[in-house]
N, C-alpha and C positions, 0 to 999 in steps of 0.2 A: 504493500500500500504506500502510495506517495504521500509526501507531507500535505499536499493540497487535499488529497482524498481524506486523510486523517482529520484535518480541520473541518472539512465539509461534513463528514460523518458525525463529528462531535457537535457541530452546530445544529444539525438536524435532530440529534438526540435531545439537545437542550430545548429546541423549539417544540418538540413533541411533549416533553414532560413539563415545560413551562410555557404553554401556548400564549399566555398573555404577555410574554416578553418577546415574542417573535419579531415585532417591528424593530426593536432595539438590537436583537441578535443579528438580524440580516442587514443592519445598517453598519456594523463594524467592518473595518478593513484590517486584514492581517499583515503585519510587517515583521520580517525576520530580524531578530535581535539576539545574537549569540551571547552566551555567558550571563544572562540575566536570571537564570535559575528557574524559569517557568514562564508565566504570563504576567504582563503588566499592561496598563492602558494609559492613554493621555486624554485630554478633555475633548478631543475631536473624534471620538469613537474609533481610534486606531488602537488595536490590540497588538502588542509586541510579543513575539513568540520565540523562545529559545528552542529551536527545532531539535537540537541534539538532546536537550533535557526531556522533552515530551515524547521522544521516539518510543519509549516503552509504556506510555500512559494508555489506559483504556479509554474508550469513547465516553463513558460516563464521567470519569475523572476530568477529562479535558472539557466536556460539556458543562460540568459544574463550575469549573474555573471560568468559563465564558459567562455563565450566569452571574458569577461573583463580580467579574469586572463590569458587566452591564449594570449591576447594582450600584457601584460607585458612581457611574455616569448618570443614572436616573435620579439618584438621591442628591445630586449636586454636592458631593463631599468636598470637592476642590473649593468651591465658592464658600462653603460653610467653614472650611479651614481658614480662609482669608478673613472671614468675619470675626473669628476668635483671635486673630493675630498669631497664628501658629509659628513657632520658632523651630529652627533646625533640630535642637536637642529633643524636642517633643514630637518630632515628625513620625517616628515609628510607633510611638504610643498612640498617636492619633490614628495611624493605619490600623492598629489592633482594635481601636474603639469603633472605627467604621466597619471593620470586618465583623465584629460582634453584632452590630446592627443588621448587617446584611444576612449573616448566617442564621439569624433567628428565623428567616423565611425560607430556608432550604428545606425541601421535603426530607423527612427523617430517614426514609429508606435509602437515601442516596449518600454516596461517599462524600467526605468533607474535603474542601480545598486544602492543598498542601500547606502545612504550617500556619494555617489561618486561625485567628482567635475566635473563641466563642464566649458568650457572657460568663460562663462558669470559670473560664481561664482568667478572667479579670476580677473574679470574686463577687460578681453582681448577678442580679436576677435578669431573666430575659425580658424582651419587649420594651427596652429603654432606648432612648436616642443616643447617637454617637457622642454627643456633647456630655451626656450623663456618664457614659462609660469612661470618657476622657478625664473628667474631673474627679470622679469617685472610684474609678477602677484601679486595680493593682497593675503595676508594670510587669510585663513578662521578662524573664531573665534567660538569656542564651538562645532565644528564638527571634530571628529577624526576618521580616517579610515586607517588601516594598512593592506596592501595587501600582506605582507610577503616579504621575501628576493627576490622573483621574481621581485619586484618593485624597491628595493633599495640595494640589495646585502648584507644586514646585517641579518644574520640568527637569527630567533626568537626562543624563548624558546620551542615552540611546534613543531619545525621542526626536522625531522629525520636527521641523519648524511648522508654525501654523499654516493651514492649507490655503493656497492661493486659488485652487480650482476645486470643483466639486469632487473630482476623482481622487484628490489628495486627502480627503477627510470630510467630516461633517462640521459645518459652521454653526455659530451660536444660534441663529434664528431657526436652523433646521433642528438643532438639539431640542429647542423648546417644543417644536411640533412633534418630535418623536416622543418626548416625555408625556405630552398630553394624549397622544394616541395610545401609548402603553397604559396610562392611567385609565383611560376609557375602557380598554380591553380588560383590565383587572376588575373593574366594577361590573362589566358585562359578564365576565367569568363567574363572579360571585353570585350574580342574579341567576345564572343558568345552573351552576353546579354547587354553589355555596362552599367552595373550597379554596378561595384565594387566601394566601397567607395574611395573617393579621397585620404585620408591619407594612406590607405592600398595600393592603387595603386602607390603612391609616394614611399612608403617603398619597395614594390616589385621591382619596376624599379631600385631603388638605389642598392638593394641587387644583382639582377641578371645582371644589366647593370651598373656597377660602373662608375662614371664619373671621368675622370682623366684630368690632365693639358695637353692640346693638344700641348703646346709648348714643354713640356718635352718629350712627346711621339714622336712628329715630330723630335725633336733634337736627341733622341736616335736612331730612325729609320735611319735618314740620317747619323749619325756618324757610325752606324753599317755597313751601305752599303759602305760608303767611306773607312772605315777601312779594310773591306774585299777586296776591290779593291786595295787599297794601299799596302796591305800586300802581294799581288800576285807579285812574282818576276820571271823574266825569263832572259834567255841569250840574249844579244844584242851586235851587232857589232859596235854600235855607239861610244863605248869607248873600247880601247884595254884592255885585261885582264892584271892584275898586274903580272901574271905569264908568260907574253909573252917572257921574257928574256930566259925562259927555252927552247923555240923552236922558234928562231928568223925567221925561214923560214915559219912558219905557224902562221896565224893571229887567235888568240883565242878570243872568245867573253867574255864579263864580265857580271856578274849578275847585273841587273838594276831593281830598283823598279818602278812600273808603276805609272804614273801620272793619277789619276782618272779624267775622263771626264764626265760631266753631261749635260743633256739636260732637260730643263723645258718647258713643253707644257702647255700653259695657255688657258683655255676656255674663249673666249671673246664673246660668243653668247649673245643674248638679255636677256636670263634668268639669267645671272650671276649678283651677288651682287658686284658692283665695289669696294666698300669700304672694304668688306671682302676679296676680291681678293688682294687688295693692301696690307692689313695687312699680309696675308699669304705670299706674295712675300717678304715683308720686313723681316719676321721671317726667311724665307729660306735664304735670303741674309746674315743675321747675322750668321746663323748656318753654312753656307758654309765657311765663313771666319774663324769661330772658328774651323772648321774641317780641315783647312789648304788647301782647294782647291783653286788653282790659279784662279783669275778672268778670264784669257783667256782660261780656261778649261771649262767654263760654257756658254752654248748657250741657248737662249730662243726663242721659237716658239709660236706666237699667233695663235689662230685657232678658227673659228666658223664652217662654212661649208667648208672653204678652209684654208689651212695653209699659214701663212705669211713667209717671209724669216727669216733665222736665225739671231738673234741679239746677238752680243757679248757685254756683259755689265759688268761694275764693281760694280754697285749697282742697286737695284730695281728701283730707281728713274729714271734711264736711259731707262727703258723699254717703248716702244711705244705700247700701247694697241689698236689694230685695230680689228674691228669686229662689232658685233651687229646683225648678221643674225641668220641662223639656226645653228645646232650643229652636227658635225661629227668629233670627235677627232681621228678617225682611220687615217685620212689623216695627222693630226698633228703628231701623234705617228710615222707614216710611214716616214714623213719628217725628224723627229729626228733620226730615225734608219738609214736612207739612207745618213745622213750627214757625212762628213769626216772632221776630224777624227771621227770614230764611238764612240758613247757614251757608257760608262759602266753602267750608271744609268739614267733612265728617270723618272722625277717627273712630274706627270700630276695633274694640279690644275683645278678642275671642280665641278659643282653641281651634276654630275653623270648622268644627262639626256642626254646621248649620246651613240651611238653605240661604241662597243669596238672591237679590233681585235679578231679573232676567236681563236688565240693561243698566247702564250707568245713569245716575241721576243727572238730569239736564242742568248744566251750568254749575255743578258742584263737584269739587275734587273729593276723592274717597281714598283714605289710607287705612289699611288693615294691619293691626298689630297682632300677630299670630303667636299664641303661647303654646308650648308643649314640644315634645320630642319630634314627632312626625305629623305636623298639621297637614290636612289635605289642601290641595291647591284651591285658591280663590279665583274668581273670574278675572279675565285678562285686563279688564278696565280698572281693577283695584290695584293700587300700589301696595307692596308688602314689606313689612319688617318682621322677621321671625325671631322670637325670643324663646330658646329651648332650654335654658338653664338659669335659674334664678341666682345661683351661687357663682356663676361665671359670667364675665362680660362679653363672652364670645358666642356668636350665634351664626346660623346660616342666613344669608340674605339673598333673596331671589330678585334679580333685576328684571324689570319689564321693558 
């Protein structure tokens, strides 16, 4: 078997046993690199191979090594090393830490990469991040493994210069596309088979569904809505125009800025988490004050299967939460829309398990604050902010 055949066979083995990594595996380009002791990779999906060293390796060992190198590339270990300011003396300990993060996700039935560290070798539990293994893990003595700049960002003597052409390697923008494609395949594999490794599943979710501070997202959304409403000016006869002296016999209107009016519809059905609801209301309370909305311009409607009367409040602590039955927020939203003066923005706080109006209220912006781990999708005309953990400021946000 030729060297090319051996590499091709190992890559096919890896793609068969780790199908969700196929896009990354077939993006790598092999480069001969004598005397490096096995395999290493750079940041451009070039895998350097010591052909003499691997001549006696089986297809599964060589395939696992390819999966391992791809793991460094997908998880961005080089850029993460730069972020922590890695120095030369700590380079190999960082490699061990990243290896431990990757090796968590290798199938247990498969052979381990040569001299590669596992969490137990560093004296720590599995399922941690490389940074945690690096800071808290024990240093290995007498075992040295260098996976190349793909692991630590420090170009090695055997590595080629950055690619000038596509055939020379993968460029940064292509790397981002490969990562997203692989992340999508990991999630798809999990949906179909339920067997994607936990660490890769966590990485894929983080990449495709970044978690953001829901307080910042909610604040930005509310401020944007209030600013658009406040910025709308129109002519009004409530105050005479300053140019009235030019035509004393005709009453001229003046331009007036609108005072934004908001209605908050609170889901108080039995399925709601009261503590999370209270925290969301408190956040909205503070944000509205910061946005300059007058307290008398905010009305609150509690709703389960029926809508309660409008409550004019100055703070969230004044709200009386009444309910505990079924859920039909269409009546609460309708009550808010029918109230006078008519609101400019309706904020709906709910776990999402409710019917919605069939169409968007005419001339009224609608924001849904969805509470809970996996709230169902709301209508496309509703802007969403998802709060799935009261104790953490990180949530999934779905952009419309």
